[in-house]
C-alpha atoms as one frame of an Amber mdcrd trajectory, in Angstrom:
protein
   0.015  -0.032   0.016   1.322   3.440  -0.919   2.417   5.728   2.027   0.641
   9.052   1.938   3.040  12.028   1.722   3.030  15.175   3.717   5.262  18.213
   4.012   8.470  17.270   5.714   8.450  13.528   4.829  11.479  11.953   3.284
  10.978  10.848  -0.333  12.907   8.950  -2.956  12.876  10.109  -6.637  11.593
   7.468  -9.225  12.109   9.635 -12.298  15.104  11.700 -13.556  15.145  15.404
 -14.018  18.095  17.413 -15.490  20.950  17.150 -13.037  18.886  14.899 -10.762
  19.103  11.236 -10.908  16.708   8.473  -9.950  17.048   7.271  -6.294  17.838
  10.664  -4.792  16.430  11.416  -1.386  15.055  14.655  -0.199  12.195  16.266
   1.912   8.841  17.330   0.721   8.745  21.167   0.748   5.338  21.637  -0.733
   2.418  19.606  -2.063   0.225  20.877  -4.864  -2.624  19.431  -6.696  -0.396
  18.401  -9.708   3.105  18.533  -8.311   5.339  17.844  -5.272   8.290  20.122
  -4.421  11.242  18.217  -3.062  14.131  19.876  -1.391  17.539  18.080  -1.392
  20.358  18.217   1.150  22.451  20.433  -1.041  19.680  23.100  -1.040  18.388
  22.388  -4.624  14.630  22.131  -5.080  12.672  20.379  -7.883   9.009  19.920
  -9.024   7.805  16.337  -9.462   4.488  14.810 -10.425   3.311  12.773  -7.362
   3.825   9.450  -9.204   7.494  10.456  -9.639   8.312  10.367  -6.029   7.971
   7.675  -3.324   7.548   8.177   0.392  10.300   6.391   2.475   8.789   4.239
   5.196   9.852   5.134   8.694  12.435   2.879  10.366  11.085   0.542  12.966
  13.093  -1.109  15.787  12.814  -4.279  17.754  13.942  -5.070  21.298  17.268
  -6.707  20.364  18.444  -3.869  18.250  21.850  -2.208  18.478  22.115   1.469
  19.414  24.111   3.664  17.083  24.809   6.631  19.331  22.439   9.245  17.804
  19.389  10.361  19.687  18.610   6.891  20.986  18.288   5.411  17.586  18.924
   1.674  16.918  19.275  -0.774  14.025  18.873  -4.596  13.898  21.983  -6.390
  14.750  23.932  -7.502  11.713  23.031  -4.284   9.784  25.403  -2.542   7.342
  25.290   1.245   7.657  27.196   4.046   6.023  28.318   7.358   7.551  28.066
  10.463   5.230  29.602  13.247   7.148  29.647  17.072   6.377  33.133  17.693
   7.828  36.203  15.657   8.865  35.296  16.589  12.544  31.871  14.977  12.100
  33.399  11.927  10.491  35.739  11.359  13.390  33.376  12.203  16.257  30.536
  10.151  14.744  32.860   7.183  14.540  33.555   7.655  18.231  29.924   7.970
  19.232  28.924   4.835  17.254  31.844   2.908  18.954  30.959   4.314  22.448
  27.369   3.179  21.934  28.536  -0.310  21.439  30.868  -0.349  24.270  28.146
   0.983  26.579  25.786  -1.864  25.364  28.428  -4.503  26.166  29.414  -5.227
  22.611  32.927  -5.952  21.404  34.036  -3.220  18.971  36.754  -3.145  16.286
  37.629   0.058  14.513  39.856   0.693  11.522  40.969   4.253  10.649  43.961
   6.354   9.966  46.549   6.669  12.883  45.984  10.452  13.170  42.228   9.873
  14.235  43.163   7.814  17.315  43.483  10.549  19.951  40.265  12.284  18.954
  38.310   9.054  18.723  39.479   7.999  22.239  38.748  11.463  23.686  35.101
  11.562  22.414  34.579   8.019  23.621  35.825   9.192  27.046  33.438  12.160
  27.036  30.558   9.696  26.842  31.654   8.257  30.231  33.209   5.185  28.799
  36.602   4.067  30.256  38.517   3.824  26.928  41.799   2.519  28.500  39.870
  -0.276  30.346  38.047  -1.188  27.149  41.366  -1.370  25.148  43.042  -3.334
  27.968  40.226  -5.906  28.194  40.086  -6.354  24.422  36.459  -5.128  24.312
  37.784  -2.337  22.011  40.357  -3.100  19.310  41.731  -0.216  17.247  43.532
  -1.060  14.068  44.962   1.092  11.213  43.257   1.209   7.808  46.097  -0.729
   6.300  45.552  -3.510   8.833  42.150  -4.217   7.462  41.791  -2.869   3.872
  43.876  -3.618   0.850  45.612  -0.464  -0.846  43.683   0.830  -3.766  46.222
  -0.509  -6.187  45.547  -4.078  -5.026  41.918  -3.820  -3.974  39.305  -6.267
  -5.567  36.054  -7.385  -3.973  37.245 -10.975  -3.984  40.592 -10.251  -2.331
  39.063  -7.972   0.305  36.383 -10.418   1.214  39.066 -13.148   1.592  41.128
 -10.734   3.838  38.070 -10.035   6.032  37.746 -13.777   6.444  41.414 -13.993
   7.541  40.717 -11.324  10.173  37.818 -13.117  11.726  39.636 -13.973  14.880
  39.578 -10.221  15.628  36.477  -9.062  13.891  34.190 -11.913  14.950  35.143
 -11.898  18.550  31.865 -12.117  20.499  30.269 -11.094  23.706  26.921 -11.980
  25.001  25.762  -8.726  23.658  27.020  -8.792  20.248  29.758  -7.087  18.170
  30.295  -4.195  15.892  32.947  -2.754  13.615  33.731   0.583  11.909  35.915
   0.903   8.798  37.409   3.665   6.744  39.344   2.496   3.667  40.379   5.901
   2.371  39.382   8.168  -0.533  41.387   6.400  -3.212  39.390   3.126  -2.618
  36.020   4.924  -3.063  36.917   5.601  -6.682  37.134   1.879  -7.456  34.205
   0.038  -9.025  35.457  -3.092  -7.051  34.738  -1.130  -3.800  31.055  -0.962
  -4.709  31.014  -4.641  -5.505  32.629  -5.361  -2.168  30.069  -3.187  -0.427
  27.242  -5.225  -1.921  28.733  -8.582  -1.123  29.889  -7.840   2.367  26.454
  -6.959   3.615  25.286 -10.614   3.337  28.386 -11.795   5.336  27.847  -9.276
   8.116  24.232 -10.189   8.512  25.149 -13.906   8.612  27.697 -13.270  11.340
  25.346 -10.893  13.307  27.943  -8.086  13.149  26.779  -4.561  12.961  29.058
  -2.535  10.664  29.467   1.126   9.744  31.638   2.295   6.932  32.819   5.920
   6.860  32.865   8.005   3.698  34.790  11.217   3.176  33.045  14.681   3.338
  34.372  15.633  -0.096  31.979  13.089  -1.607  29.007  15.264  -0.699  26.787
  16.008  -3.634  28.596  13.509  -5.825  27.557  10.233  -7.311  29.625   8.578
  -4.756  27.381   9.390  -1.893  24.374   8.575  -3.930  25.663   5.120  -4.512
  26.525   4.681  -0.906  23.073   5.711   0.111  21.559   3.369  -2.368  23.556
   0.366  -1.253  22.997   0.614   2.514  19.865  -0.023   4.438  20.685   2.639
   7.052  22.522   5.985   6.623  23.852   8.352   9.223  24.096  11.790   7.860
  23.970  15.086   9.702  24.044  13.311  13.099  20.749  11.544  12.176  19.887
   7.982  11.219  17.870   7.565   7.992  16.680   4.759   5.741  18.958   4.050
   2.754  18.056   2.071  -0.462  19.780  -1.172   0.383  18.467  -4.474   1.497
  18.382  -5.267   5.240
């Protein structure tokens, strides 16, 4: 059954307009008798026939869901999310908040990011009231460098990266009674590869099977580009502007 739209609702475009592709998400700004005005995150607005946009169903949570660190929001365990930040500070701090939420829930957490992020991530986790040093010492929190987890862009293929993920399972799949989660940032050069998008599609199935909640971080320079559109379309859940929203991917 179609979801009735109202002003402020999130919608997904079903028809292309000049400069605006199918699958873009925006908010309903105005509803007329023959048109719907949609405003996008970059400030652009466009007029669509009502049949050319589709309302996005609100997210619903269960009792065994994993908190993501933003306004009490949760996702089903085993979900694959992406983080689309407006700034580098937002990228690093959102990573820390997502990790802190997992630690507070008793989950084991693995993070892979550049070395220079480490001090800020630890500081933000501490600001939430979590004892970062204790989490690291106990092994509840494992911090790795990007190169420990992701192949360099020159060697990256979906098959090879999936195989490498399997070889890291002793770290990534470490379990607690409360579940586990990971965060990964492969770097901007990797995002330019077609093989990266193939990997993103295929790893979702593996994460769900292992019950591991995963968040991959994208770079703020991708805002307004096809890169962010593809990321949003591939993931079931998206963190953008410190908010959790529905993406276009399968659960």
